[in-house]
C-alpha positions in Angstrom: 25.8 -30.6 29.7 23.9 -30.5 26.4 25.7 -28.5 23.6 23.2 -26.4 21.7 23.9 -24.3 18.5 21.5 -21.4 19.4 21.6 -19.8 15.9 22.1 -21.1 12.4 20.6 -20.7 9.0 19.6 -23.0 6.2 18.5 -21.9 2.7 18.0 -23.2 -0.8 18.8 -20.6 -3.4 16.7 -22.3 -6.0 13.6 -21.9 -3.8 14.3 -18.5 -2.3 16.9 -15.9 -3.1 18.8 -14.3 -0.2 19.0 -10.6 -1.1 21.3 -9.8 1.9 24.0 -11.9 0.3 25.6 -8.9 -1.4 29.3 -8.1 -1.8 32.6 -10.1 -1.9 32.6 -10.7 1.9 29.4 -12.7 1.7 30.3 -14.5 -1.6 31.4 -17.7 0.2 27.8 -18.0 1.6 26.2 -17.6 -1.8 25.3 -21.3 -2.1 22.5 -23.5 -1.0 23.0 -24.7 2.6 20.8 -27.6 3.6 20.4 -29.6 6.9 22.5 -32.3 5.4 25.4 -29.6 4.9 24.8 -28.5 8.5 25.0 -32.0 9.8 28.2 -32.5 7.9 29.7 -29.3 9.1 29.0 -30.1 12.8 29.8 -33.8 12.9 32.8 -33.3 15.2 31.3 -30.6 17.3 29.1 -32.8 19.5 26.2 -30.5 18.8 23.0 -32.2 20.3 20.3 -29.5 19.4 20.1 -26.5 17.3 17.9 -23.5 16.5 17.5 -22.6 12.8 16.7 -18.9 12.3 14.8 -17.3 9.4 16.9 -15.3 6.8 14.3 -13.4 4.8 11.0 -11.7 5.6 8.8 -14.4 4.1 6.4 -16.4 6.2 6.7 -19.3 3.7 10.3 -19.8 4.8 9.0 -20.2 8.3 6.5 -22.9 7.3 9.3 -24.7 5.4 11.7 -24.6 8.4 9.0 -25.9 10.7 8.1 -28.7 8.3 11.9 -29.6 8.0 12.2 -29.9 11.7 9.1 -32.3 11.8 10.7 -34.4 8.9 14.3 -34.8 9.8 16.5 -35.2 12.9 18.4 -31.9 13.2 17.1 -28.5 14.2 15.1 -28.7 17.3 13.7 -25.2 17.3 12.8 -22.4 14.8 12.9 -18.6 15.1 10.8 -17.6 12.1 9.1 -14.5 10.7 5.6 -13.0 10.6 4.6 -9.6 9.6 4.7 -7.8 13.0 2.8 -4.8 11.5 -0.2 -7.0 10.5 -3.4 -6.8 12.4 -3.6 -10.6 12.3 -0.3 -11.6 14.0 -2.1 -13.7 16.5 -3.9 -15.7 13.8 -0.7 -16.2 11.9 1.1 -17.5 14.9 -1.9 -19.8 15.6 -1.7 -21.2 12.1 2.0 -21.7 12.3 1.9 -23.4 15.7 -1.1 -25.6 14.5 0.7 -26.6 11.3 3.3 -29.2 10.5 6.2 -28.8 12.9 4.4 -26.0 14.7 5.6 -27.3 18.1 9.2 -26.3 17.0 8.3 -22.5 16.8 10.2 -20.8 19.6 10.5 -17.3 18.3 9.9 -14.7 15.8 12.4 -12.1 14.4 12.3 -9.3 12.0 15.2 -7.6 10.1 14.6 -4.2 11.7 17.9 -3.0 10.1 16.2 -3.4 6.6 13.5 -1.0 7.5 13.9 2.6 6.2 12.4 4.1 9.2 14.8 3.9 12.3 11.7 4.2 14.5 9.9 1.2 12.8 10.1 -0.9 16.0 8.5 1.8 18.1 5.3 2.0 15.9 2.1 1.1 17.6 1.2 -1.8 15.1 4.6 -3.3 15.4 4.5 -3.1 19.2 1.2 -4.8 19.2 2.6 -7.5 16.9 5.5 -8.0 19.3 3.1 -8.2 22.2 1.2 -10.9 20.3 4.4 -13.0 19.8 4.8 -12.9 23.7 1.2 -13.9 24.2 1.9 -17.0 22.2 4.6 -18.0 24.6 7.5 -17.5 22.2 10.3 -14.9 22.1 10.9 -11.9 19.9 14.5 -11.7 18.6 15.7 -8.3 17.6 17.9 -7.9 14.6 19.0 -4.3 14.4 21.8 -1.7 14.2 23.0 1.0 16.6 20.7 3.6 15.1 17.7 1.4 16.1 18.7 0.9 19.8 16.9 3.9 21.2 13.6 3.0 19.6 14.2 -0.7 20.5 14.8 0.1 24.1 11.9 2.5 24.3 9.7 -0.2 22.8 10.8 -2.9 25.2 10.1 -0.5 28.1 6.5 -0.1 26.9 5.7 -3.8 26.5 3.7 -5.7 29.0 
């Protein structure tokens, strides 16, 4: 049986700050963590494949993660980010899938818990964006808190 790490992160703090790293509890994470650090940390775990997941709402990070998968042995899939409220989600996904490492794009997620509006995920533009993700054959991964569950459940029920 293949052992897969289904969710891990990589970041370079000199390239992109991670604004979610706030407080003493997250202080141990406040350092650059590269694919080489990941490989070293998992050498004894027999991990055969992994999914690297976006950390910030910035499509440039997704482009970088896809390119990384194309360049090095390591992550075998990416869950990235696009602006789900945009009217060009399909075009953005087309560009990501056609670009370097695009074949590694397996999903999109958005930090719903960072949105001020607890109903953000239920908005029509966001729902259309999520539908566009599904139309591209990839998954939408929700990242939310309990106060968003009702809107997320209602949105899921309305998706085709």
